[in-house]
Structure formats: structure tokens, C-alpha cells
matplotlib code that plots the C-alpha trace (Angstrom):
import matplotlib.pyplot as plt

x = [1.9, 4.7, 8.4, 11.2, 14.8, 18.0, 19.1, 22.0, 19.8, 16.2, 16.0, 13.9, 15.8, 19.3, 19.0, 21.0, 20.6, 23.2, 24.0, 21.5, 24.2, 25.1, 21.6, 21.1, 17.4, 14.9, 12.6, 9.0, 7.5, 3.8, 3.7, 0.4, -0.7, 2.9, 4.2, 5.4, 2.6, 4.5, 7.9, 8.2, 11.6, 12.4, 15.5, 15.4, 13.8, 12.1, 10.2, 8.2, 5.0, 3.2, 3.0, 5.7, 5.3, 8.9, 12.3, 15.0, 18.6, 21.9, 23.6, 23.4, 24.5, 22.9, 21.5, 17.9, 16.7, 14.8, 12.9, 12.1, 10.8, 8.3, 7.2, 8.7, 9.8, 13.4, 14.9, 18.4, 19.2, 22.5, 24.3, 24.3, 21.2, 18.8, 15.2, 13.9, 16.4, 15.4, 11.7, 12.2, 14.0, 11.2, 8.5, 10.1, 10.9, 14.7, 15.6, 16.7, 15.4, 17.8, 19.5, 21.6]
y = [-15.1, -13.8, -14.3, -12.8, -14.1, -12.8, -15.6, -16.5, -17.8, -18.2, -22.0, -23.1, -26.4, -24.9, -21.4, -20.5, -17.8, -15.0, -11.6, -8.9, -7.0, -10.2, -11.2, -11.9, -12.5, -12.1, -15.0, -14.3, -17.4, -17.8, -19.8, -21.2, -24.1, -25.0, -25.3, -23.5, -22.8, -20.7, -19.2, -16.2, -14.7, -11.0, -9.3, -6.7, -6.3, -3.1, -5.1, -6.8, -4.9, -7.1, -6.6, -8.9, -10.4, -11.7, -11.3, -13.9, -12.7, -14.6, -13.1, -10.6, -7.1, -7.0, -3.6, -4.4, -0.9, -0.5, -3.7, -2.6, 0.7, -1.3, -3.1, -6.4, -8.7, -9.8, -13.2, -14.7, -18.1, -19.6, -18.2, -20.8, -22.6, -23.7, -22.6, -25.8, -25.5, -21.8, -22.6, -25.6, -23.3, -20.8, -23.4, -24.8, -21.4, -22.1, -18.7, -15.7, -12.1, -9.9, -6.9, -4.0]
z = [6.0, 3.8, 4.5, 2.5, 2.2, 0.5, -1.8, -4.1, -7.0, -8.1, -8.0, -5.1, -4.8, -4.9, -3.4, -0.3, 2.3, 1.8, 3.2, 2.2, 0.2, -1.7, -2.6, -6.3, -5.7, -2.9, -2.3, -1.1, 0.6, 1.2, 4.4, 5.5, 7.8, 8.6, 5.1, 2.1, -0.4, -3.0, -3.6, -5.8, -6.8, -7.2, -8.6, -5.8, -2.4, -3.6, -6.3, -3.5, -3.2, -0.7, 3.1, 4.4, 7.9, 8.4, 6.9, 7.6, 7.2, 7.2, 10.3, 13.2, 12.3, 8.8, 7.8, 8.9, 9.8, 6.4, 7.2, 10.7, 9.4, 7.3, 10.5, 9.3, 12.1, 11.4, 12.3, 11.8, 10.3, 9.3, 6.3, 3.5, 4.7, 2.0, 1.9, 3.5, 6.4, 7.0, 7.0, 9.2, 11.7, 11.4, 11.9, 15.0, 16.4, 16.3, 14.7, 16.8, 16.6, 14.7, 16.3, 14.9]

ax = plt.figure().add_subplot(projection="3d")
ax.plot(x, y, z, "-o")
ax.set_aspect("equal")
plt.show()
């Protein structure tokens, strides 16, 4: 399963979830068997060519319609959360479905 996140940097240990318009990088996480297998970083969201299952954004009201047009299920985590916190919330179903 692939999960994309808008991030402030391309360091897996330091990256924080940011608003889509403020993303300096997009992280693409390969999530299998309840854990992160790989994290790849992209300069833009458009550079991701894989079929993404989920996108996790920083707050309700983000411009998510392009994601939804690609049949990506969008969830909301806390702005400023690190990658581990976001994935922990995803794993334990603590994230909420995004809305316009």
C-alpha cells in the first residue's frame, strides 16, 4: 500500500506534516504488514507516478479534489506531526476522513 504526505523536508527522521501548499517535498511511504517498508521523497506531487492508495494531509479544508479525482482516499492528521506519528495514527485508525 502506498501513502503520500506533504512534508517540510526530505529527512525521514525530521520531516513534519505541513499544508499541501507549503510542502517542500512529498513523501511516498510503502506500508506493508503494519509497518513502513520504504520512504521515497519527491520534489512535487506530480512526480509520483505510482498508484497511491492514501494521502494524509495536515488539516480539514485542504485542496484535496485533485487527490479525490485520482481515487485516492484522503485522511487528516495533525499539522506538524512527524512521519512516525502520522503512520501510527493511520495504523490504529485514529485519522479522520478529509472533507472539502
